[in-house]
C-alpha positions in Angstrom: -16.9 -13.7 -2.5 -14.9 -16.6 -2.5 -11.0 -16.2 -3.1 -8.3 -18.5 -3.3 -4.6 -17.5 -3.4 -2.3 -20.2 -5.2 1.6 -20.0 -4.5 4.6 -22.6 -4.0 4.4 -22.1 -0.6 3.2 -19.5 2.2 4.1 -17.8 5.6 5.8 -18.7 7.6 8.1 -19.6 4.6 10.2 -16.4 4.2 10.0 -15.0 0.7 9.3 -11.8 -1.9 6.1 -13.5 -3.0 4.8 -15.2 0.2 5.3 -11.7 1.8 2.9 -10.1 -1.0 0.8 -13.2 -0.7 0.1 -12.9 3.3 -0.8 -8.6 2.7 -3.3 -9.6 -0.4 -5.1 -12.5 1.6 -4.9 -10.1 5.0 -6.7 -6.9 2.8 -9.0 -9.5 1.1 -9.9 -10.9 4.7 -10.3 -7.2 6.1 -12.9 -6.2 3.3 -15.2 -9.2 4.2 -14.0 -11.7 1.7 -13.7 -15.8 2.5 -10.1 -16.0 1.6 -8.3 -19.7 1.2 -4.4 -19.8 0.5 -3.7 -22.9 -1.3 0.4 -23.6 -1.2 2.5 -26.7 -1.2 4.3 -25.6 2.0 3.0 -23.0 4.9 1.0 -22.8 8.1 -2.3 -20.9 9.7 -1.0 -17.1 10.2 -4.2 -15.7 10.4 -7.2 -17.2 12.1 -9.5 -15.6 9.3 -7.4 -17.2 6.3 -7.8 -21.1 5.3 -4.6 -22.4 4.3 -4.6 -25.3 2.7 -1.9 -27.7 2.0 -1.1 -29.6 -0.8 2.3 -30.9 -0.8 2.4 -31.3 -4.7 2.4 -27.5 -5.4 5.7 -26.9 -3.5 8.8 -26.4 -5.6 10.5 -28.7 -3.7 8.1 -31.7 -3.4 10.6 -35.0 -4.0 8.2 -35.9 -6.9 8.3 -31.7 -8.8 11.9 -32.0 -8.0 12.5 -35.2 -9.8 10.3 -33.8 -12.5 12.0 -31.0 -13.2 15.5 -32.3 -13.6 14.5 -33.6 -16.8 12.4 -31.0 -17.8 15.8 -28.5 -17.1 17.2 -30.9 -19.3 14.4 -30.4 -21.9 12.9 -34.1 -21.2 9.1 -34.5 -20.6 8.8 -37.8 -19.1 5.3 -39.9 -18.0 6.3 -38.4 -14.4 5.5 -35.0 -15.5 2.0 -36.3 -17.2 1.5 -38.1 -13.9 2.3 -35.4 -11.4 0.0 -33.0 -13.9 -2.7 -35.0 -13.7 -2.7 -35.7 -10.0 -2.4 -31.8 -9.0 -5.2 -31.1 -11.8 -7.7 -33.3 -9.8 -6.5 -31.4 -6.3 -6.9 -28.2 -7.3 -10.4 -29.0 -8.8 -11.5 -30.4 -5.7 -10.3 -27.8 -3.5 -11.7 -24.9 -5.6 -15.5 -26.1 -6.1 -17.5 -23.1 -5.6 -14.6 -20.7 -5.4 -15.1 -17.4 -7.2 -11.8 -16.0 -7.9 -8.3 -17.7 -8.2 -5.2 -15.5 -8.2 -2.3 -17.5 -8.9 1.1 -15.9 -8.4 4.3 -16.9 -10.1 2.3 -20.0 -11.3 2.2 -19.0 -15.0 5.8 -17.2 -14.8 8.1 -19.6 -13.4 9.3 -23.1 -14.2 9.5 -24.1 -10.4 6.8 -26.4 -10.8 5.7 -26.9 -14.4 3.3 -29.8 -13.7 1.5 -27.1 -11.4 1.3 -24.6 -14.4 0.1 -27.2 -16.7 -2.5 -28.8 -14.3 -4.0 -24.8 -13.6 -3.8 -24.5 -17.6 -6.0 -27.5 -18.0 -8.2 -26.9 -14.8 -8.9 -23.2 -15.9 -10.7 -24.2 -19.0 -13.2 -26.5 -17.0 -16.7 -25.2 -16.3 -17.5 -23.4 -13.2 -13.8 -22.8 -12.8 -12.8 -19.6 -10.6 -12.2 -16.4 -12.9 -8.4 -16.5 -13.0 -6.0 -13.9 -12.3 -2.7 -14.6 -13.7 0.2 -12.3 -11.0 3.2 -12.1 -12.6 6.3 -11.8 -10.4 9.1 -13.1 -12.3 8.7 -14.1 -15.7 11.3 -16.8 -16.2 11.4 -16.7 -20.0 12.6 -13.0 -19.8 15.7 -14.1 -16.9 19.0 -14.5 -18.8 20.1 -17.0 -15.7 16.8 -19.5 -16.4 17.5 -19.7 -20.3 19.2 -22.9 -20.1 16.3 -24.7 -18.0 14.0 -23.8 -20.8 13.0 -25.1 -24.2 11.2 -24.9 -27.1 7.2 -26.9 -26.7 5.1 -28.1 -23.9 5.0 -27.4 -21.0 7.7 -24.6 -21.4 5.6 -22.4 -23.7 2.8 -22.0 -21.2 5.1 -20.1 -19.7 4.8 -17.3 -22.8 1.7 -18.1 -23.9 -1.2 -15.7 -23.3 -4.2 -17.8 -21.6 -7.5 -17.1 -23.3 -9.8 -15.1 -21.1 -7.6 -14.7 -17.7 -6.7 -11.2 -16.3 -2.9 -11.0 -16.7 -1.1 -8.8 -13.8 2.5 -7.7 -13.5 3.9 -5.8 -10.3 6.0 -2.8 -12.4 6.0 -1.1 -15.6 9.5 -2.6 -16.5 7.5 -6.4 -16.2 4.2 -5.0 -18.0 6.5 -4.2 -21.1 8.5 -7.5 -20.6 5.2 -9.6 -20.5 3.2 -7.8 -23.2 6.2 -8.6 -25.9 6.9 -12.4 -24.0 3.1 -13.2 -25.0 2.4 -10.9 -28.3 -0.1 -8.9 -26.7 -1.0 -4.9 -26.3 0.0 -3.2 -22.9 -3.1 -2.2 -22.7 -4.5 -5.6 -21.6 -2.2 -6.0 -18.9 -2.5 -4.2 -15.6 0.3 -2.9 -13.2 -0.2 -3.8 -9.4 2.8 -2.7 -7.1 3.8 -4.5 -4.1 3.7 -1.8 -0.8 4.6 -1.5 2.6 2.8 -2.4 5.4 2.8 1.4 7.3 1.2 0.1 10.7 4.2 -2.6 11.4 7.2 -0.3 9.6 6.1 2.5 11.6 5.0 0.7 14.6 1.5 2.2 14.5 -0.9 2.5 17.7 -4.1 0.7 17.2 -5.4 4.1 17.7 -3.5 5.5 15.2 -4.6 3.6 12.6 -8.1 4.3 13.7 -7.7 8.0 12.9 -5.6 7.1 9.5 -8.3 5.3 8.5 -11.1 7.2 9.3 -9.6 10.6 8.0 -8.2 9.2 4.9 -4.9 10.3 6.0 -3.1 8.3 3.8 -4.3 10.0 0.7 -3.1 13.3 1.9 -0.4 15.2 -0.3 1.0 16.6 1.6 0.0 16.0 5.2 0.6 19.1 7.6 0.9 18.5 10.9 0.0 21.2 13.7 0.2 19.4 17.2 -1.3 22.5 19.6 -4.0 22.6 21.5 -6.9 25.2 20.5 -5.8 28.5 21.7 -5.7 31.9 20.2 -2.0 32.2 20.2 -1.4 29.0 18.2 -2.9 31.4 15.1 -4.5 28.3 13.9 -6.5 30.5 11.7 -3.5 31.2 9.7 -2.7 27.5 9.2 -6.2 26.7 7.5 -6.0 30.0 5.4 -2.4 28.7 4.1 -4.0 25.1 3.6 -6.5 26.9 1.7 -4.4 28.5 -0.5 -2.1 25.6 -0.9 -4.7 23.5 -2.0 -5.0 25.4 -5.3 -1.9 23.4 -6.4 -2.0 20.8 -3.9 -5.5 19.7 -4.6 -5.2 16.8 -1.8 -3.1 18.7 1.1 -4.6 18.4 4.7 -3.8 19.5 7.7 -4.1 17.7 11.4 -4.5 19.9 14.2 -4.1 17.5 17.1 -5.0 19.3 20.4 -8.2 19.9 22.1 -9.5 23.4 23.1 -6.7 24.8 25.9 -7.6 23.8 29.6 -7.3 26.8 31.4 -9.4 29.3 29.7 -13.4 29.6 28.9 -12.9 31.4 26.0 -11.2 28.6 24.0 -14.2 26.6 23.7 -15.4 29.9 21.3 -12.0 29.9 19.8 -12.4 26.2 18.8 -16.2 27.0 17.2 -14.5 30.2 15.1 -11.9 28.0 13.9 -14.5 25.6 12.6 -16.6 27.8 10.9 -13.4 29.8 9.1 -12.7 25.9 8.1 -16.6 25.8 6.6 -16.0 29.2 5.3 -12.8 27.9 3.4 -14.4 25.1 2.3 -11.8 22.7 3.8 -14.0 20.2 4.9 -12.5 17.0 4.7 -9.0 18.8 4.3 -8.9 20.3 8.2 -8.6 17.7 10.2 -9.3 18.4 14.5 -8.9 15.5 16.6 -11.3 17.4 19.1 -14.1 16.8 16.9 -13.2 13.3 16.4 -12.8 12.1 20.1 -12.6 13.7 23.4 -10.0 11.7 24.9 -6.8 12.3 25.7 -3.9 11.8 22.9 -1.1 9.7 24.2 2.6 10.9 23.4 2.5 7.1 21.6 0.1 8.7 19.0 1.4 12.1 18.4 4.9 10.7 17.7 2.8 8.5 14.8 1.6 11.5 13.4 5.1 12.7 13.2 5.6 9.5 11.4 3.2 9.8 8.5 3.0 13.2 8.0 5.4 15.2 5.5 5.8 18.6 7.2 4.9 20.6 10.3 3.0 24.0 10.1 3.6 25.8 13.1 2.2 29.2 13.2 2.2 30.4 16.9 1.9 33.9 18.0 4.1 33.1 21.1 6.2 30.3 22.5 8.1 30.2 25.4 10.0 27.4 23.9 8.8 24.7 20.8 9.2 21.2 21.0 7.1 20.6 17.7 10.0 22.2 15.4 12.6 19.8 17.5 10.2 16.8 17.2 9.9 17.6 13.2 13.6 17.6 13.6 13.8 13.9 14.8 11.2 12.8 12.5 12.8 14.9 9.2 10.6 16.3 8.3 10.2 20.1 6.5 9.1 22.6 9.1 7.1 25.8 8.0 6.8 27.8 11.3 6.2 31.5 12.4 9.4 34.0 12.4 9.6 34.3 16.1 12.4 35.0 18.4 12.4 31.5 20.2 12.0 29.2 17.3 14.5 31.1 14.9 16.7 30.6 18.0 16.2 27.0 17.8 15.4 26.2 14.0 18.6 28.7 12.5 18.6 28.3 9.0 17.1 25.0 8.9 13.8 25.7 8.8 11.2 28.1 6.7 9.4 31.4 8.4 7.1 33.5 7.6 5.3 36.7 10.2 2.7 35.4 12.5 0.6 38.2 10.4 2.0 36.7 6.9 -0.1 36.9 3.9 -1.1 33.6 3.5 -1.0 33.3 -0.1 2.5 34.7 0.7 3.1 31.7 2.8 1.7 29.3 0.4 4.2 30.1 -1.7 7.2 29.7 0.6 5.7 26.5 1.8 5.5 25.4 -2.3 8.6 26.5 -3.4 10.5 23.9 -0.6 8.3 21.2 -0.7 8.7 20.9 -5.0 12.5 21.7 -4.3 12.8 18.6 -1.9 13.2 15.6 -3.7 13.4 13.4 -0.9 10.2 14.9 0.5 8.4 14.2 -3.0 9.0 10.9 -3.0 8.1 10.3 0.6 5.0 11.8 0.2 4.3 9.8 -3.2 5.6 6.5 -1.6 3.0 6.6 1.3 0.2 7.8 -1.3 1.1 5.1 -4.1 2.8 2.1 -2.1 1.2 1.6 1.2 -0.9 -1.9 1.2 -4.1 -0.4 1.7 -3.8 2.4 -0.9 -2.6 -0.5 -3.1 -5.9 -2.7 -2.3 -8.3 0.2 -2.5 -7.0 1.5 -5.6 -6.4 -1.2 -7.6 -6.5 -4.8 -6.0 -10.1 -4.3 -5.0 -11.5 -3.0 -8.4 -9.6 -6.0 -10.1 -11.7 -8.1 -8.1 -15.1 -6.8 -8.5 -14.0 -6.4 -12.5 -13.1 -9.7 -12.9 -15.9 -11.5 -10.8 -18.7 -9.7 -12.6 
């Protein structure tokens, strides 16, 4: 599908909308779409994404600023009409053959009303792409802009519902504001939030990203980490049984076991098969992940550290430990720790971790985990944020379905 994104400017120009534009473009390119950005300023930032610079789209172009000066004073001049027609001609030429156009803030702000007016005329032309108006900052609901807005055309284009377009806002607040402004129902406006690039924010390794995508780890709520080798003393079967109990109240809970079987005891291979069989018996396929199943490769420390960044809690049911590095790593990662009540782990964790007996009833241990997870507001918010505000999740759950629906 050919998709165009429209804004006054694009990266490397720094700005909130410019950042969102870049993330959207990359995600669409990742999904196999042919993506073009139309902007007044900007440069190519990804070889897969075309950037067409049309200077008159820029809010700071000399002609635009001259026209804006009169418009802010309530005067529409012949220069406005001329600029509108020039921009309209450029848009129609650039968008020929395009399937979907997503215009960011063009129908929201008065930074370039000639562009707004040009788009409003152009989108009615036969063969024009399906139009999505993406609103970040509506001018008419922002008090500081009121002196620059006036009754009538073209200012009213920013508070008029454009027939046949799809309206998108970035928050429930903006949805309420826009619905009242346009005189339409809330149900006719979609909310698609902005997000965070988890790979960049956490500086994740490419190998980690591949695991996240393959195992759908960002969909976990919560994601428990168990960074151990597959040996009987690690008591991994208890972790599986606890997970099974937790999934009654946390149906999206997942467990990630990072290690291969222990290298020094041939019996560990049989233990691994036992764990896989137990996982199947407990119907935890797709919820209990063993990296030993995914790759035989050694897992670098950097990748293990990444898992601490994306996980929500450490679940560590070992029957025997000489020390207990994982609960220290969890502390550095500021994640809750749920571990076996054995002397060395209590020595390390003191009163700051949650303990259960190595032979605990799985249901009772699960209840301890549940009580703490529900009590910790920071942990709850972190889980919600990762699940709902990572760009990959936003794209798959919101943007991709929107594009498909609009294109039908």
